N, C-alpha and C positions, 0 to 999 in steps of 0.2 A: 724593856726600853725599845722604842721604835727608832730606827735609823732614818735619816733624811731620805736616803735612796729608796726606802720602802714606801714612802709617801707618794712618790711620783709615779706616773703611769709608765714612764721609761726611765731606766737606770741612768743617772747623769754620767756615770763612769763610761758607759758605752754609747751615749747619745751625744755626738759631737755637733757643734754649731758650724755647719759648712760655710755660713756667711759671716762667722765671727760676731754675730749679733748686729751686723750692719747691712741693711738691704740696699742694693744698688740697682737703679733702674737702667738696665742695659738690654740690648737685643743680641747679645753674644750667643754663639751656637757651639762653643767648645764643649768638650765632655765635662769639664769641671763646672762651667757655667750652667749647663743643663742639669747636672746633679744638684747644684745649689738651688736652681729654680724649683726643681721637684721637691727638694727639702722644704723650701719656703711655702710652697702651695699646700703640701700634705700636712704641714704643721701650723697652718694659718688658723688662728683662734678667732672665729667669726662670732664674736660676742661684743656686747657693750658698744663703744663708739665705732668699732670696725663694722659691726652689723648695721648700726644706725647709718653710718656713712654710705655703705653699699646700697642700702634701701633708698636713701634720699637721692643718690645719684641715678640709680637705675629707674626708679619710679618717675622722677622728674623727666628723664630722657624719654621714656616711653609715653608720658603724658603730652609731650610736645612734638611728637613725630609728625603730626599733621599741621604743625605751625611753620611759619616762614623762617623762624629763628629758633635756635636752641639756647637756653640760658647757660651761661658758664658756671663752673663749680670751682671754688677755691678751697684747696686742701691745705690747711695751715696748722702749725704747732711748733713747739720748740724742738731743737736738735735732739734726735734720738727718740722722739715721741711716736714714730711709726708712720710718718707721712709717706716716705718712699715705699715702705712695705705695703701700705694700702694701695698706692697707685700701681705698683708692680703686679700685685696679685689681681687687682681689678682688670688690668690690661689682659692678662692671660685667661681669666675667667670669662671676660667679654668675648674673646675669640674661641673659648673652649680649646685652648692650645693643645695640639697633639704632639706627644713626645715620640722619639724614634721607635720606641717599642709598642706604640699604639695607645698607650695610656693618655687620657685626656684630663685637663686641669679640673674641670667640674667634677669628674669622678674621683680625683685624688683629694680634693678639698672636702672638709667636713663643714657643711653649710646648713643653716636653718632652712626649714621648708619654705618660708616666704621669700628667702633669697633665691633658692632654687627655682621657685615659680617665676620670679622676675627675670631670671636668666633664660628660662625656657621661653617666656614671652618675647624676650629680646631676639632670640633665634628665630622664632616664628615670624615676627615682624620683619626681620632682616630679609626673609625670602621675597618680600614685596619690593625691597629697595636695593637689590643687587648684592646682598651678602653682608657679612660682618667685617669690620676693619678696626684696628686700634694701633695707635702710634704713641710711643712713650720714650723718653730719653732725658738727658740732663743737659741744661744749658751750660753747665760747667765744662762740658766737653767741647763747646764751641769757642773757637779762638778769635772770631771776628768781633766787631764792635756793635753790630746791629742785632737786637733781640729778635726782630722779625725774621732775619735770615737764619738765626739760630733755630727758631721754631720750624721754619721751612726745612732746614736740614734734617730735623727729626722726622718730618713727614716724608721727605724724599727717601730717606733710608728705609722707612717702613714699607715702601713699594718697590724697593730694589733699585732706586736711582742713586747717583752720586750725591753726597751731601752738599756739594758746592752748587749754588744757584746757576752759575753759567754752564757748568757741565751737565746738570740736570736738564736745563733748558735745551741744550744741544741734543741730548738723548730724546727728549719729547719731540723735538723738531724732526729728528730722524724717523721716529715712529709715525708721526703725522704724515710725513712724506712717503712712507712705505720703504725707507732706505735702510732701516736698522740691520736686517739680516744680511743684505748684500754688502754693507760696509764692514760688518763684523767678519763675514766670510773672507773678504779680500784681505783684511788685516791679518787674519789667521793664516791664509795662504802665503803671505809674505813672511811667515815665521815669527810674527810678533804677537804679544799678548794684548788683547783689546783693552782690558781694564787698566793695564799699565799705560798704554798709549792714551787712554781717556784721561787718566790722572795727570798726564803731561800734555794735555790737549794743544796748548798754544806753542809747543816746540816739537810736537810730533810730526814726523814725515809720513808715517804710515796712514794716519787718518785722512789727511788731505788727498793723498794719492787714491785711497779707497773711495773717497767721496766722488772724485772725478771719474773713477772707473764705474761707479754706480750711476752717476749722472754726468755725462761728459760735458754738457753745456753749462755746468755750474760755474766754472771759471776757466781761464786760459791755461793756467799751470798750477801745480800744487802750492807754490808760494802765495799765489793770489787767493786760492781756496782757504788757506790758513787765516788770511785776514778777514774772511767772511764768517768763519765758524765762531 
């Protein structure tokens, strides 16, 4: 008599589901989140609708690189059908995400040859356009009313900016004006944490003072500078 565990490639008694069977599209970098991500990528079954979906998304994107617009892709299905799993795996295959130990997503995943070829072509084409980038997240994490701002928050976080539109705009302005490093350094010299001050931008004393130190003519006093940021 054959036992169930003898049929599977991995013994179910020793093979635990780190994500408990539910994929979450996150950008977390904790040890547990990275272990879960590695588990999901290395056990991604790229067959059937998963393989078809990746092929359609990648081939369509590559075919439209020289066009003025990129067609959107709608990933749909009932709860638990694998929508989030597909999006999460695609995000990291797109980037060929590198884990802390040097392992890369495309090397960990078991992919059909035609999908590997499309990903290779994606990387080759990216060299002409400034590199690869991918942003993914859940609108369920957004507490505001605007879907547009929720989407922007995902994009902001993917490039290391605060998810808030106003705070991200402030950081982009600092960079455009060449003030980011000077403001950060002044805040740190004052014994304050820049990220904490940025999160409390409109009540922070340290950031207006740092801004005036970096650009003395910006305002007459810190309280005036606060009204302008």
